[in-house]
N, C-alpha and C positions, 0 to 999 in steps of 0.2 A: 893207575890200576883200573881196569874195567871190570864192572860188576856183571858177571855172566848169569843168565837165566833169570833176569830181572822180572820178566813178565809173570811167569809161573810163580816165583817166589812171592811177588806182591799179592797175587790173588790168594795165595795160601796165607799170607800174614793178614790180609783183610778178613778172611773167613775165621781165623784164629781169634781176632779181635772180637769179632761179632759172637762168637761162641763164648768168649771169656766174659763179655758184657751182655748176657742174655736179657736181663731186666731193662737195661738201657735201650737195647736193640728193640725189644717189645714195645716200649714206649714210643720209640721213632716210628715203628710200623703202624701203631694205633693212631699216632697223630697224623700220619700221612693218609691212612684210611679215612679218618674223620674229614679231613680236608677234601679228599677224592668224593666221598658221599655227599658232602655238603654242596660241592659244585655240581655234581650229578643231579642231585634232587632240584636245585634251584633252576639250573638250565633246563633240565627235563620238564619241570612243571611249567616253565616259561614258554617252552616250545609247545607243549600240549595245550596250554591255555590260549596261545595265539592262534593255534590251529583251529579252535572253536570260533575264532572271530572271522574266518573266510571258508569254513569247511563246506557250506552250501554253495558258494561261489565256484569252488574248485571241482565239486562234483556235478554241477549243472552243465549240460551240454549246450552252453551259450559262449559264443566267441566275443561277443560285444554286449556291454551294458550301457544303456542310455539312462541317465539319472538326472534329477533336478539339480540345478546349478549349486555347487558347494555342499552337496550331500556328503557327509564325513565318512560314513561306513554303511554297510548293508543293513544294519539293524535300525538306524535312525533315518528313515526314509521321508521323503516330502513328496505328497500327491501332485499329479498334473493330469490334464485331460487325456482320457484313454484314446481318443481319436488320433492322437499324435503317432500312433503305431503305423497308421497307414503311410506316413511319409518315409518311415524306416522300411517298410516293406517295398517301396517302390525304388529303392536305391539300388543301382546295379551291383552285384556281388552279394546281396543278401539273399540266402536261400529261404529263410523263413524268419519271422519275428512275431512275438507275442507279448501281451501285457502280463506284468507279474505284480502282485501285491505282497509287501512284507509290512506287517503292521502289528503293533501291540494292542491288546485287548485284555480283559479280565475273565477269569473263570471262577465261578462259584463252586465251591467244594461241598461235599455232602455234609460236613460238620458246620457249615455256615461261613467258613472263612473264604476270602478271596485272594487269588494269586494271579500274577501277569503271565501272559503266554504270547509267543511270537508266532503270527499267522503267516503262512506261505500259501498263496492262492494262485492258481492258474486254471485255465479251461481245460488244458491236456497235459497232465504230468508226465505220461509215458515219453512223449517226444522230447522232453527236456531232462530226462533221467532223474526226475525228482518225485518222490524220495528215492534214494539210490539203494538203501538197504531195508526191504520190507520184511517184517517178521510175521505179519499176520494180515490177511485181507487183500483187496485189489484196488489200487488207487483209481482205476477207472470208474469204480462205483461211486466216487465222490460227487459225481455229476448227477446222480439219481435222487438226491434229496438232501435234507439237513444232517449231513454227515460229516465226521471229522476223523482224521488219523492223528494219533498222538505218539510222539517219540517216548521210548522206554525211560528216558532220563527224567520224564515227568513224575516218575514214581516218587523221586526223593522230595519233591515239592508238593505234589498232589496227593501222595498216598497211593496205595495199590489201586489199579484200575484193570478192567478186563473189556474186551471187544463184547459189544452188546449193551453196555452200560450207557448212561446219559450224563452229560454235564451241561451247565448253563455257561454259554459264551456270550458276554455282553447282554445278558437277560434273556437269551434264546436257548432253548433246549436242543442240544444236538446229540446225536447218537454216535458213539465211538465204534467205528466199523473196521479199524485196522490199527496196527502197532508198527512203528519204525525203530531203527537203531542208528546210532552214530550222528543224528542230526541235533547239533548243540548251537548254542548262542553264547558269545562272550558274556553277556549280561546274567547268565545262569537261567534265564527265564526259558522254560520248556518250549519246543517247537511243535507246532501243530499245522496240519495240512488239510485244506478244504477248497471246495469250488470257488472260482473267481467271483461269480455273481452272488454266492452266498456270503463271502466275505464283504462285499459292498453293502450287502443289506443289513450287516451287523452294525456297521457304523456310517449310516447313510449321510449324515452331516459332512463327514470328512471324505468319503470314498465314493459316494454315488456318481457314477460316470467318470471315475478317476481311477488311475493306476499309480503305482509308485516306482515301477521300473519298466523298461522295454528291454527285453533280451533278444538277441539276434544270433542266428547261426549263418555263417558265411558259406557261399557256394564253393565247391572244390576249385582250388587254384586262385581264388580271390585274394586280393592284397588287403590285409587287415588295416594297415595304415591309410590307404587310399579310401576304403570304404568308411572308416571312422571319420576322416576328414570331410567327406561329403555328407555324412550324417550330421556332423556339427555345423556344416554350412546350412543345412535345411532346418535344423533345430538350434538356432544360435543361443537360446537361453537355457540350454541343457549341456551337461558334460557327457562325454562318451569315453569309456574305458574298455580296454581289452580285459579278458579274464584274469590274467596275471596282474595287470595294473590295479584292477579293482580289488583284487585279494591283498595286494600289498598296501593299498590305501586303507583298507578296513583294519588291517593289523597295525599300521603305523599310527592311526588315530588313537588306538588304545594304549600303545607304548608311550605316546607323547602326552596324552590327556591324563593318564592315570600315575605317571611316574614309574610304571612297571619296569622300564628299561633301567632307570636309575637304581631302583631296588635290587634288581638282578646283578647289576655291576657291583654294587656294594657288597652284596653277599658273596658273590664269586671272589671278589677281592679279599674279603675276610677270610674265606677258605683257604686262598693261596697264602695269605700272610700267616695263618696258623701252621700250615704245613712248613713254610720256609723257617719260621722261628723254631719249631720243634726239631727239624733236622739239623739246623745250624747250631742249635744249643747242645744237642746230644753228641754230634760229631765233634764239636769243639771240646766238650768235656772228656770224651773218649780219647782224642788226640792228646790233651794235656795229660791224661793219666798214663798214656803209653810212649811218652817222650823218650824213655830209655830205650825201648825197641826201635824206635825211629833213629835215635842217635847211633845205635849200633849198625843200622843199615847203612848210615852216612859214613861210619868209621871204616866199613869194609868195602867202600867205594860207591855205594848207592848215591844217586843224585836226587835233588829236591824233587824233580818231576816224577821219579820212581815212587816217592813217598805220596806225592800227590795222587798218584794212580790208586794207592791204597785207600785213600780217603774217598776218592771218586767211586771206587768199587763198592765201598760200603754204602754210599749214598745211592747208587744204582740198585743195589740189593734191596734196600729199604724202599726205594720208590716202587720197584716192581711188586714186591710183596704187599706194600700198602695200597698200591692200585688194585691188585687182585681182591684184597679184603674189602676195599671201598666198593668196588664193582659187584661184588657178591651181595653186599648189604643192599646196594641200590636195587639189583634185580629182585631181591626178596620183597622190596617195598612196592614194586610195580603192581601186582595183583591186589595188595592191601589198599593202596590209594585208588585203584580203579573201582573198588567197591563203594568208595564214597564219592564217586564222580570227580576224581582229580587225576586225570590221565598224565602219567609220567612217561614221557617219550625218551627212549634211549636208542639212538640210531648208531650205525657203524661209524659214521663221520664224527659224531659227538664222543664216542668211545676212543677213537683214534686221537682226536684233539686232546682229550683230557690226559691220555696216556703220555703224549709228547709233552704236554705242559707239566705233568707230574714229574717226569724224568728230568726235564730242563730246569725246573725250580729246585728240585732236590740237588742237582749237580751245582747249581748257582750257590745254594745255601752252604754247600761243603767248602766252598772257596773261602769262607770265613776262617777256617782252619789253616790255610795255607801260610798265613803270616807267622804262625807259631813255628812251622816246619822251616821256613825261609831263615828264621833267626836262630834256630837249633845249632848248637855247637856240638859236633861229634866227640869233642875231647871229654864231655861229661861222662862218657862211658868209663874213662880211665880215672876218674876222680873218685869212683866208688859211690 
């Protein structure tokens, strides 16, 4: 006997069971939503945090970075003679090259406390697109005196500040003449921009006549690999990275040295496990409580796979609703976390990946109920 109209009937049966088990279904949706939100937040914060490790690299208009040998990331630089920039400028294919200083120093706050700050120092900021988001002031004025630009993220560590105020950097009083946005360091130390020579004068013992990086812009049509190889030949005790390679190295350093990657993996795994357990348990319980209905389906000619479709339909509905609830909760958290300098990055690719993962894991969890259906005897319907 063939069971006609199986598809539509199975969907109707799936919806009927969900309507009859509203409390259990709500529990399933909440469990999935919790798992989705947990994965979103963990991965989103991970992506946002890592972005701060390479944000200056990615925004600077530099194709190559020349660094001291074995420099681990952009924040932890090692100085070398500034005269080496001449060798880079003479390499065919290099349109321009300049010295860059990235260095930690201390700032004395009005209340007497001291905080660390990351200095970025160049002779000409505009030609390297640094800083890339200026909120107030003109970076060209940095060359005119003991001036500094501070990123707005400094407010959290330094307290409120305004253009025209002064702060002591390494014991020297500098005037704040501008504000920037989006310039962050993985170390959470605020970023400041100042003139190249001024930065050297703040810490002369380490930086007098020295730079920490050479940044280079390639001529149109130049082969980045060939130019980098020639720079390495001329500077054998230095490393040369492309922009993408240096950004990746800076991010990888923090993943490997802090255990951040392992922490994210464990948290994401926990979220997935919670979702799978909740879905598997509630669907199995629901299946057990509706064995009579499923036995009836079998008795009138339904196949096991038709009933599997009911369970899979329930899992799919729970996955979709749980995903929507979890996504909405995550999006609501984005502006809240942004106010405390914790960027939560939610991209279309991440959203699609989490949706596919949620649906796949819910369908996988539903398979736990299949064994009850496979062992179900349709004759139980006639036994009363």
